[in-house]
C-alpha positions in Angstrom: -20.7 -15.1 0.2 -19.8 -11.4 -0.1 -16.4 -10.2 -1.1 -14.6 -8.7 1.9 -11.2 -7.6 0.5 -10.1 -5.6 -2.5 -6.4 -5.8 -3.3 -5.0 -2.7 -5.0 -2.2 -3.2 -7.4 -0.7 0.0 -8.7 1.0 -0.4 -12.2 3.4 1.9 -13.9 5.4 0.3 -16.7 5.3 -3.2 -15.3 4.4 -5.1 -18.5 7.0 -7.8 -18.0 5.9 -8.5 -14.4 2.1 -8.6 -14.9 1.7 -12.1 -16.2 3.5 -13.7 -13.3 1.8 -11.2 -10.9 -1.6 -12.3 -12.1 -0.7 -15.9 -11.7 0.4 -15.3 -8.1 -2.8 -13.3 -7.4 -5.0 -15.9 -8.9 -3.4 -18.6 -6.7 -4.1 -16.4 -3.7 -7.7 -15.8 -4.7 -8.3 -19.5 -5.2 -7.0 -20.5 -1.9 -7.9 -17.6 0.4 -10.2 -18.1 3.4 -12.3 -15.1 2.4 -13.7 -13.8 -0.9 -11.4 -11.2 -2.4 -10.9 -9.4 -5.7 -8.1 -7.4 -7.3 -8.1 -3.8 -8.6 -5.3 -2.8 -10.9 -4.6 0.9 -11.1 -2.7 1.7 -14.3 -0.8 4.9 -13.5 -0.3 6.2 -17.0 1.9 3.4 -18.2 3.6 3.9 -21.6 5.0 0.4 -22.1 1.9 -1.5 -23.0 1.0 -2.4 -19.4 -2.6 -1.0 -19.9 -3.4 -3.5 -22.6 -2.1 -6.4 -20.5 -4.1 -5.3 -17.5 -7.3 -5.1 -19.6 -6.7 -8.5 -21.1 -6.2 -10.0 -17.6 -9.5 -8.4 -16.4 -11.3 -9.8 -19.4 -10.0 -13.3 -18.5 -11.0 -13.2 -14.8 -14.0 -11.3 -13.5 -12.3 -11.1 -10.1 -9.9 -8.7 -11.7 -10.9 -5.1 -12.4 -9.0 -2.0 -13.4 -9.0 1.8 -13.6 -6.6 3.6 -15.8 -5.1 7.2 -15.7 -4.5 9.3 -18.8 -1.0 10.2 -17.4 1.4 9.2 -14.7 0.4 10.7 -11.3 2.5 8.7 -8.8 2.0 5.9 -6.3 0.0 8.0 -3.7 -2.5 9.1 -6.3 -2.9 5.6 -7.6 -3.6 4.3 -4.1 -6.1 7.1 -3.4 -7.9 6.3 -6.6 -8.0 2.6 -5.7 -9.4 3.4 -2.2 -11.9 5.8 -3.6 -13.2 3.0 -5.9 -13.2 0.2 -3.2 -16.6 -1.1 -2.1 -15.4 -4.0 0.2 -15.0 -3.7 3.9 -11.2 -4.2 3.7 -8.7 -2.9 1.2 -5.2 -4.4 0.7 -2.2 -3.3 -1.3 0.7 -5.0 -3.0 3.2 -3.9 -5.7 3.2 -5.4 -9.1 7.0 -6.3 -9.0 6.5 -9.4 -6.8 9.2 -8.4 -4.3 6.5 -9.1 -1.8 4.2 -12.0 -2.7 0.4 -12.5 -2.4 1.1 -15.9 -0.7 1.8 -13.8 2.5 -1.6 -12.2 2.5 -3.1 -15.0 4.8 -0.6 -13.9 7.5 -2.3 -10.4 7.4 -5.9 -11.8 7.0 -5.5 -13.6 10.3 -5.4 -10.3 12.2 -7.5 -8.0 10.0 -10.7 -8.2 12.2 -8.7 -7.2 15.2 -6.7 -4.2 13.9 -7.4 -1.2 11.7 -4.2 -1.8 9.7 -2.2 -5.1 9.4 1.1 -4.5 7.6 4.1 -6.6 6.7 7.7 -5.9 7.4 10.2 -7.3 5.0 12.7 -9.9 6.3 16.0 -10.9 4.6 15.6 -8.1 2.0 16.8 -8.9 -1.5 17.8 -5.4 -2.4 21.0 -3.7 -3.5 23.3 -2.3 -0.8 22.4 1.3 -1.9 18.7 0.6 -1.7 18.9 -1.0 1.7 21.2 1.7 3.1 19.0 4.6 1.8 15.9 2.8 3.1 17.5 2.3 6.6 18.5 6.0 6.8 15.2 7.3 5.7 13.3 4.9 8.0 15.5 5.8 11.0 15.0 9.5 10.4 11.2 9.1 10.1 11.0 7.0 13.3 13.0 9.6 15.2 11.0 12.6 13.9 7.6 11.1 14.1 8.3 9.1 17.3 6.8 5.8 16.0 7.7 2.1 16.2 6.9 1.2 12.6 9.6 -1.3 11.5 9.2 -1.0 7.7 6.8 1.7 6.5 7.8 1.1 2.9 6.6 -2.5 2.8 3.7 -2.6 0.3 1.9 -5.6 1.8 -1.0 -4.1 3.8 -4.6 -4.7 4.7 -6.7 -2.0 6.3 -10.4 -1.1 7.1 -11.8 0.6 4.0 -13.8 3.1 6.1 -10.7 4.3 7.8 -8.6 4.3 4.6 -11.2 6.7 3.1 -10.7 9.1 5.9 -7.0 9.5 5.2 -6.1 12.9 3.6 -3.9 11.9 0.7 -1.1 14.1 -0.6 2.0 13.3 -2.8 4.3 11.0 -0.8 1.4 9.8 1.4 2.1 6.2 0.6 5.1 6.4 2.9 3.0 7.4 5.9 -0.1 5.1 5.8 0.7 3.6 9.3 1.4 7.0 10.7 -1.9 8.3 9.3 -3.8 5.4 10.7 -2.3 6.2 14.1 -3.2 9.9 13.7 -6.8 8.8 13.1 -6.8 6.7 16.3 -6.4 3.4 14.6 -4.6 0.3 15.7 -1.7 -1.5 13.9 -0.3 -5.0 13.7 3.1 -5.7 12.1 3.8 -9.1 10.6 7.0 -10.5 9.1 6.8 -11.3 5.4 9.2 -12.6 2.8 11.1 -10.4 0.3 12.2 -11.4 -3.1 14.3 -10.0 -6.0 12.3 -7.9 -8.5 10.7 -10.3 -11.0 11.3 -8.1 -14.0 11.6 -4.5 -15.1 13.2 -1.6 -13.3 12.7 0.1 -10.0 10.9 3.4 -10.2 12.9 5.0 -7.3 16.6 6.1 -7.2 18.9 7.2 -4.4 17.7 10.9 -4.7 14.0 10.3 -4.6 14.4 7.6 -1.9 16.2 10.1 0.4 15.0 13.6 -0.5 11.2 12.9 -0.7 11.0 11.0 2.6 12.9 13.7 4.5 10.8 16.5 3.3 7.5 14.6 3.6 8.4 13.5 7.2 8.8 17.1 8.2 5.5 17.9 6.6 3.8 15.0 8.4 5.3 16.1 11.7 3.6 19.4 11.2 0.3 17.6 10.8 0.9 15.6 13.9 1.6 18.7 16.0 -1.3 20.7 14.6 -4.0 18.1 14.6 -7.2 19.6 16.2 -8.1 17.8 19.4 -10.7 18.6 22.0 -12.8 17.0 24.8 -16.4 17.9 25.5 -17.4 17.5 29.2 -20.9 18.8 28.9 -23.4 19.9 26.3 -27.1 20.8 25.8 -29.6 18.8 23.9 -29.4 19.9 20.2 
């Protein structure tokens, strides 16, 4: 059987999470209804994460990695992962285990019917500040972009690789994957998934970059929506 799914796992200073993350991913790979593999993207970690990732990949040939020379951010890590993906579908999950690989089967159930299947986090285990800033930013984005995405920040996603490769990435793009899929004419399914406290380590976002970045990026994306080139041909000659 041919592998159908590559799960991207961006890593930036997650050394203390990686062992448990690998265990959870291995359990998923062993039990999944389809053949899948994992691609870690080491985003210039400085805490020893790179060595841990390489050791994990040596131990299991279903794990692979690419490693940046310096930190470039989540959107760049995802783009690199998509660029290196050779399976028909590409998935995404964070390394902190706040979402869990055990929920991927809920997404796999619909992946042949939709261009993007994404989770939305229920009963979130975040601090009040994090939940409040996320709610405000999400509400602003929904109002400005006129969409019905429940939880654009949920990292649990599966999409068609050919569509993912068409997405024009820019810094902050990871916040707008469902919007970009819609802009490209794709279909979306949203599925409830579990949410957990961070397994170890520290969050990479604070109040300022949770609020400022999404506001600015939402305005930029709205410009893209309004200025997308659209046309209809009603007649043409033979070329």
